[in-house]
C-alpha positions as CSV (number, residue, x, y, z in Angstrom):
1,M,16.1,6.2,-19.7
2,R,11.9,5.5,-20.3
3,D,10.5,2.4,-18.4
4,V,8.4,0.4,-20.7
5,P,5.7,-1.9,-19.3
6,P,6.5,-5.5,-19.4
7,R,4.3,-7.6,-21.7
8,I,1.3,-9.4,-19.7
9,T,0.8,-12.8,-21.1
10,N,-2.5,-14.3,-20.3
11,M,-2.7,-12.1,-16.9
12,A,-6.2,-13.7,-16.5
13,K,-4.7,-16.8,-15.3
14,A,-1.7,-15.8,-13.5
15,K,-2.4,-12.5,-11.5
16,W,-1.1,-10.9,-8.5
17,I,-4.0,-8.6,-8.4
18,G,-7.5,-9.9,-9.7
19,G,-10.0,-7.8,-11.1
20,F,-12.5,-8.1,-8.1
21,L,-11.9,-5.4,-5.4
22,G,-14.8,-6.3,-3.0
23,L,-15.9,-3.6,-1.1
24,L,-13.3,-1.1,-3.3
25,S,-14.7,-1.8,-6.5
26,G,-16.5,1.2,-6.4
27,G,-15.5,4.9,-6.1
28,P,-12.5,6.2,-6.7
29,I,-10.3,3.4,-6.6
30,G,-12.6,1.2,-8.6
31,A,-12.6,4.0,-11.1
32,L,-8.9,3.8,-11.4
33,A,-9.2,0.1,-11.3
34,G,-11.4,0.3,-14.2
35,F,-8.8,2.3,-16.3
36,V,-5.7,0.3,-15.3
37,L,-6.8,-3.1,-14.9
38,G,-9.2,-3.0,-17.9
39,A,-6.2,-2.1,-19.9
40,L,-4.1,-4.6,-18.7
41,F,-6.0,-7.7,-17.8
42,D,-6.7,-10.1,-20.8
43,V,-10.6,-9.9,-20.5
44,M,-11.8,-11.7,-23.9
45,A,-14.9,-13.3,-23.6
46,G,-14.5,-17.0,-23.6
47,D,-10.8,-17.0,-22.3
48,G,-12.1,-18.5,-19.3
49,G,-10.6,-15.8,-16.9
50,L,-12.5,-12.5,-16.2
51,E,-15.9,-11.4,-16.8
52,I,-17.0,-8.2,-17.2
53,S,-19.1,-6.9,-14.0
54,D,-21.3,-3.9,-13.3
55,S,-19.9,-0.7,-14.8
56,T,-18.8,1.9,-12.0
57,D,-18.6,5.7,-13.1
58,S,-17.5,8.4,-10.4
59,G,-16.2,11.2,-12.3
60,Y,-12.8,10.3,-12.4
61,G,-12.4,8.7,-15.8
62,G,-12.9,5.2,-14.8
63,G,-14.9,2.5,-16.7
64,S,-15.9,-1.1,-16.1
65,Y,-14.2,-3.1,-13.6
66,Y,-13.6,-6.8,-13.7
67,S,-14.7,-9.9,-11.7
68,D,-12.6,-13.1,-11.4
69,G,-14.2,-16.6,-11.8
70,Y,-12.6,-17.7,-8.8
71,D,-14.0,-17.9,-5.2
72,R,-14.1,-14.3,-3.6
73,T,-13.6,-15.4,-0.4
74,S,-10.7,-18.4,0.4
75,Q,-12.4,-20.4,2.9
76,S,-9.3,-22.6,3.2
77,S,-6.9,-19.8,3.8
78,G,-9.1,-17.6,5.4
79,V,-8.2,-14.7,2.7
80,D,-10.8,-12.4,1.6
81,Q,-9.7,-12.0,-1.7
82,G,-11.6,-9.1,-2.7
83,T,-10.3,-7.0,0.2
84,R,-6.9,-8.2,-0.6
85,N,-7.3,-7.2,-4.4
86,G,-8.3,-4.0,-3.2
87,F,-5.9,-3.4,-0.5
88,L,-2.9,-4.3,-2.6
89,F,-4.2,-2.0,-5.8
90,S,-5.0,0.8,-3.2
91,M,-1.1,0.4,-2.2
92,L,-0.1,1.0,-5.8
93,T,-2.4,3.9,-6.0
94,L,-1.3,5.8,-3.1
95,A,2.4,4.9,-4.0
96,S,2.2,6.5,-7.4
97,Y,1.5,9.8,-5.8
98,I,3.6,9.5,-3.2
99,I,6.8,8.5,-5.7
100,R,5.5,11.4,-8.2
101,A,5.4,13.9,-5.3
102,D,8.7,15.9,-6.7
103,G,7.0,16.2,-9.9
104,K,9.2,13.6,-11.7
105,I,9.7,9.8,-11.8
106,M,13.4,8.8,-11.6
107,H,14.6,5.2,-13.1
108,S,16.2,4.6,-9.9
109,E,12.8,5.1,-8.1
110,M,10.7,2.3,-10.3
111,E,13.9,0.2,-9.6
112,T,13.6,0.6,-5.8
113,M,9.8,0.0,-6.3
114,R,10.4,-3.3,-8.5
115,S,12.8,-4.2,-5.6
116,F,10.4,-3.6,-3.0
117,L,7.7,-5.7,-4.8
118,R,9.9,-8.7,-5.6
119,Q,11.3,-8.7,-1.7
120,N,7.8,-8.4,-0.2
121,F,5.5,-10.3,-3.0
122,G,7.2,-12.2,-5.4
123,Q,8.3,-12.0,-9.1
124,T,4.8,-12.0,-10.2
125,A,4.2,-8.9,-8.3
126,V,7.2,-7.2,-9.9
127,D,5.8,-7.8,-13.6
128,E,2.3,-6.9,-12.7
129,G,2.9,-4.2,-10.3
130,N,5.1,-2.3,-12.7
131,A,2.8,-2.3,-15.7
132,I,0.2,-1.0,-13.1
133,M,2.2,1.7,-11.9
134,L,3.0,2.7,-14.9
135,K,-0.8,3.1,-16.2
136,L,-1.5,5.1,-13.1
137,F,1.5,7.6,-13.7
138,E,0.1,7.9,-17.6
139,K,-3.8,8.5,-15.8
140,Q,-2.0,10.8,-13.4
141,K,-0.5,13.0,-16.1
142,Q,-3.9,12.9,-18.3
143,M,-5.6,14.2,-15.3
144,E,-3.2,16.7,-14.2
145,A,-2.9,18.1,-17.9
146,Q,-6.6,18.7,-18.1
147,Q,-7.0,20.1,-14.7
148,P,-3.8,20.3,-12.1
149,G,-4.7,19.2,-8.8
150,S,-7.2,16.8,-10.0
151,Y,-5.1,13.5,-9.0
152,R,-4.5,14.7,-5.7
153,Q,-8.4,15.1,-5.4
154,V,-8.7,11.4,-6.5
155,I,-6.0,10.2,-3.8
156,I,-7.9,12.2,-1.0
157,D,-11.2,10.7,-1.8
158,A,-9.6,7.2,-2.3
159,C,-8.1,7.6,1.3
160,G,-11.6,8.3,2.5
161,Q,-12.8,5.6,0.7
162,L,-10.1,3.2,2.4
163,R,-10.8,5.0,5.7
164,R,-14.6,3.4,5.3
165,V,-13.7,0.2,4.0
166,L,-10.5,-1.0,5.7
167,N,-10.3,-1.6,9.2
168,R,-7.7,0.4,11.3
169,P,-4.8,-2.5,11.6
170,Q,-5.4,-2.8,7.7
171,R,-5.0,0.8,7.2
172,L,-1.7,0.7,9.4
173,Q,-0.3,-1.9,7.5
174,L,-0.8,-0.3,4.3
175,L,0.8,3.3,5.6
176,S,3.5,0.7,6.8
177,L,4.4,-0.7,3.1
178,L,4.0,2.9,1.7
179,A,6.5,4.0,4.4
180,M,8.8,1.1,3.8
181,L,8.7,1.7,-0.1
182,A,9.8,5.1,0.3
183,K,12.7,4.2,2.6
184,A,13.8,1.3,0.2
185,D,16.4,3.8,-1.7
186,G,18.1,4.6,2.0
187,H,16.8,8.4,1.4
188,V,13.1,9.8,1.7
189,A,12.7,12.9,0.0
190,S,11.0,15.8,1.8
191,E,8.2,15.6,-1.1
192,E,7.8,12.3,-0.1
193,V,7.3,13.1,3.6
194,V,4.8,15.7,2.7
195,A,2.8,13.2,0.3
196,L,2.9,10.5,3.0
197,R,1.5,12.9,5.9
198,E,-1.4,13.8,3.6
199,V,-2.2,10.3,2.9
200,T,-1.9,9.9,6.7
201,N,-4.1,12.4,7.7
202,H,-6.9,11.3,5.2
203,L,-6.6,7.4,6.2
204,G,-7.2,8.5,9.5
205,L,-4.0,7.9,11.0
206,E,-1.8,9.9,13.2
207,E,1.4,11.3,12.3
208,S,3.1,9.7,15.3
209,E,2.2,6.5,13.6
210,L,3.6,7.6,10.6
211,N,6.9,8.4,12.3
212,S,7.2,5.5,14.0
213,M,7.0,3.4,10.5
214,L,9.6,6.0,9.1
215,N,12.0,5.1,12.0
216,L,11.8,1.4,11.9
217,G,15.0,-0.2,11.5
218,S,17.2,2.4,13.0
219,T,19.9,1.9,15.6
220,T,19.8,4.9,17.4
221,L,18.1,5.3,20.7
222,K,16.2,8.4,19.7
223,D,14.4,6.8,16.5
224,A,13.9,3.6,18.9
225,Y,11.7,6.1,21.3
226,A,9.6,7.4,18.0
227,V,9.1,3.7,17.0
228,L,7.2,3.3,20.3
229,E,6.0,6.4,19.6
230,I,7.0,8.3,23.1
231,D,9.7,10.4,23.8
232,E,12.6,10.1,26.0
233,T,11.5,11.5,28.8
234,A,8.9,8.6,29.3
235,T,9.0,6.8,32.7
236,D,9.9,3.0,32.7
237,E,6.3,2.0,33.1
238,E,5.2,4.3,30.4
239,V,7.7,2.8,28.1
240,R,6.3,-0.9,28.8
241,A,3.0,0.5,28.0
242,A,3.7,1.9,24.9
243,Y,5.3,-1.6,23.8
244,K,2.2,-3.3,24.9
245,R,0.1,-1.2,22.9
246,M,2.3,-1.4,20.0
247,V,1.8,-5.5,20.1
248,V,-1.7,-4.7,20.2
249,K,-1.9,-2.8,17.3
250,H,0.5,-3.9,15.0
251,H,0.0,-7.8,15.8
252,P,0.3,-9.7,12.3
253,D,-3.0,-11.9,13.0
254,R,-4.9,-8.7,12.5
255,V,-4.0,-8.4,8.9
256,A,-4.1,-12.4,8.2
257,S,-7.1,-12.1,6.1
258,L,-5.0,-10.1,3.5
259,G,-3.0,-12.9,2.7
260,E,0.5,-14.4,3.8
261,D,2.8,-12.0,2.2
262,V,1.1,-9.0,3.9
263,R,1.1,-10.8,7.2
264,A,4.7,-11.5,6.8
265,A,5.4,-7.7,6.1
266,A,3.3,-7.4,9.5
267,E,6.0,-9.6,11.1
268,R,8.8,-8.1,10.0
269,K,7.4,-4.7,11.2
270,M,7.0,-6.5,14.4
271,R,10.3,-7.9,14.8
272,E,12.0,-4.0,14.0
273,I,9.2,-2.6,16.9
274,N,10.7,-5.7,19.3
275,E,14.2,-4.7,18.2
276,A,13.3,-0.8,18.9
277,K,12.1,-2.4,22.4
278,E,15.2,-4.2,23.1
279,L,17.3,-1.0,22.4
280,I,15.6,1.0,24.9
281,Y,15.1,-1.6,27.6
282,K,19.2,-2.2,27.4
283,A,19.7,1.5,27.9
284,R,17.4,1.4,30.9
285,G,18.6,-1.6,32.1
286,L,15.2,-3.1,32.6
C-alpha cells in the first residue's frame, strides 16, 4: 500500500516545525529544508505566515528556506525556536536514512513512525512529520537515481553540521530519539543498526552510548549494564560512578531549550536509566 501525504491545510498557521531553523538554516540541512519545507508550507505572500528569507545553495539541490514571523526565541518558555525546529527537522532527516537503510520503505515502518510521532510529539507532528518524511524519501530517491551514494554523503555532512551546532546533550537526545524510533516496532534490523552506528560516529558520539540507548527498557541484567555503559565485571564503586555519569550526561534540564516534548522524552529516558540502575543494585544487594 502506497503512503499518500496528508493534505496540509494552512501549515503556516499551525505547524510543528517552523520554517526558521536557526543556525541549521544553511548547509546540507538547510538545503534539504528548502526542498521539503518549501514544498509543504503555505508561503504565499500576504498570508500572514511565512516570509522568504535568504537563499541557500550548498550543492544538495536545496532552494530557499523560510522564516516565520513569530519570535525566534520564546523568552517566556526558555525555548530557542530556531534550534528546536532545526533539531526536529534533523531528527526526521536522519530517520529517513535509517528507515530506508534496507533499501525499501514498508507501510508498517511508516505506521511505526507515525505512532512514534504521536506518542512523543502529538497529532500535529504526525500529519506534518509524515508529509516531511515522504518528501525526504522522494528527495533521497531522486538523488540516488542521479548519483548512487549521494544521499548518504548528505547525511554524513548533515551529521557534521549537527556536531558543530548542537551541544553534546542535544546530540545525545537526538540519537536517543532515533534509537527509540528504530526499536518502536519491537525489532531493530541489522541494516538499521549499521546506519545508526554510522550516524553515531559522524555525530561525534560513542558506540557505547548508542548501545546504551538501544538497550533502554530491557529487563535483563546484561542489558542493564549496557545501559550504564559498563560491563558485568565492574566493581560496586564503578557501578555507582557510572550511574552518576549517566545522570549528569542525560539530565532532562540539559535539553529543556528544545521544548517540553523533547524534555519529556528525556525524562522517560532518565526513568529507564534509573530502572536499569535499580536492576543492577538489586542483583548486587546495594
